[in-house]
N, C-alpha and C positions, 0 to 999 in steps of 0.2 A: 112817305116813304120811309126817311129816317131816321122816323121819334119810332118809329117800329120792331125798324133790324134793330135798332142797343137794344131798346124794351128783352128783345130775343134772342137776343147775347147774351144780354142777363138773365134769362131764365138757361139758357143754355151751361152759364155757369154754376149754375142752381144746378142741375143733372150732374155738371161734370164733379163736381165736389159728392154726392151721395150715392154715386156710383164705388160696387163692391172695390175694394183693394181685398191688397195680399197678407192675412196676416190682422185685421182690422184696423190696418196702420195707414194713414196717413200724411202720405210724401211729396205731395202735388200741390207747388206754383200755379195758378189761376189767375189772367192777368185779359179784359179785357179793354182789346183798342179802342174808339169810339173818333174821336180827334184825327178830320181825318187829314191831317198835318203828319199825327202820327203811322198812321196809312200811308200815304204820302214822304216819310224817309224808309217807312220801309221794302217799298213800292223800289225807290232811288237807290239803297244800298243791296236790294235783290241786283237790278241791273247795272249798275257801276264794279258786282262778283262774275257776272255771266259771263262773262270773254275766259277769265281766269279760272272757268267749270270746264271742266265735261262732258256740262251738257246745256249749257249757255241755251239753246231757243229754251226750251223746260223755263228756265232762273226771267225767261227775258217773256216767257208766257206766263209766266202765277206769279213774276208782277204786273203783270199787266191786269190778274184782277183783282188783286191789293189793288193794285190803283182807283176799280172799276165795284169798289166794296163799301157799302157801309159800314160798319164794324165789322172786328175783329175774336176771334177766342183767345187764347196760348194759354197750350197745359204743355204742363215740364215735371221734370221729376226735380228734388228741390236740393233731397240728402240724397246724396250714392248710397245705396247701405240695400245690405241683402234682408230677403222674408224670414230668414232663416229657415231652410222649406231642406236643403240640405238639396237637391229632384235633382242639382249635376245638369241643368239650362245650361248654366252659364257654362261646362268644361273641366268643371273642377267637382270630385264630389260625395264634399262641404262648405258653407256657405265659408265655415275661419280657412280652408285654402283660398277659397276663392277671394275673401279680403287680402289674408297675410300675400299671394300669390298675383295681385290679378298690376295692370302699370299701367293705369292712370298717361290717357292722350290726351288732346284737344286739337281739330279741323277745325281750319278756321273754317266760315261759311261752318262750320258742321258741329257736334256737338264735343262730351268727352266723354272717353270709356275707356275698356266696359264695365255694364251695369249688369247687377240681377236678370233673370231674364223676368223673372213676379215682377219685378217696381216696373219693366218695360211693358208687362199683361198690365199693368193700373193704372197707367194713359191710353189704351188703345182700348180699354172699355171703356174710357171716363170721356175720349175720344167718344165711340161709338155712344152711348148717352148722350154727351151734347146733341150729335147728329139727329140722335131723333129725338131729339125734342127737338130743333128744328122743322123737318119733316113735319112733325105732329100739328106743328103752328106755319105749315109750306112756306117755309120759310126754306130757300136755298140757301147751299152753300156745298161746303166742296174741304175736304180734310185735307191739309198742306202741310209736307213735310220744310218745302224749304225757304216759306218764309216763319218757321217755327227756327230754322236757323238765321233769316238775317236779323230778326226783333230780339233774338238774343245776342245780337253781335254790335248787334248798336245798342244795347242794354236794355229794351224795355223788358227783358222779364231775362234774373237770374238765374233759371234753374240750371241743366247738368243738360237735360236734354229736350228739347219742343216743339210741337207741332201746333199745330195753327189750323183751324176753323173760319175761311176773311165769308159774311154772311151776306145777301144782299135781296130785296124784293124789286122787281122790276119782271117786264112781260114775257122778258123768255130769260133763261141759266142767262147768264154768263158764265157757269162749271161746265153747261155742255156745251157739243159740239166744239171748244176751243182749237182754239189753232194756234194752231203753231210754229213760228217765226223759220221760216228756210233762211243759211246760213249762208252771205254769198261773198 
């Protein structure tokens, strides 16, 4: 099933790449992770960070998902550029004002920001397209934020904001009825 999962994640990457994007401009970085050692590195980084987070149990739960996944798709924003729509979603009336006044910050085991809301929607649409492809192929998957942050922190992807979709083919979805460890 590992080979099938790997092929499915590659097809998911194609769906993410061809998903509609604001202004028809593609600023996404898409990475397919299939090596067990890379999945383990990500899970280990998540477990290591867990005690320093405000949601330790969720980091541990998601790390367990990554350890038991057969492949992973990462989708991130490669460049923090605006869409040029002057929509105001960022809190500024124009894109030029946002660019001039934004103060980029970076979070440990997180992302940089703030970013254009249209570019964040680009990531969402790409993730949704990829998850749809997995669903059509009957491959278990789940969009996750923490895995993207961990993959970014350990350098498996360079994007500014990253989300991930781990994938697995087993008798029962490992992403459904997930148990969150109780902190003692």
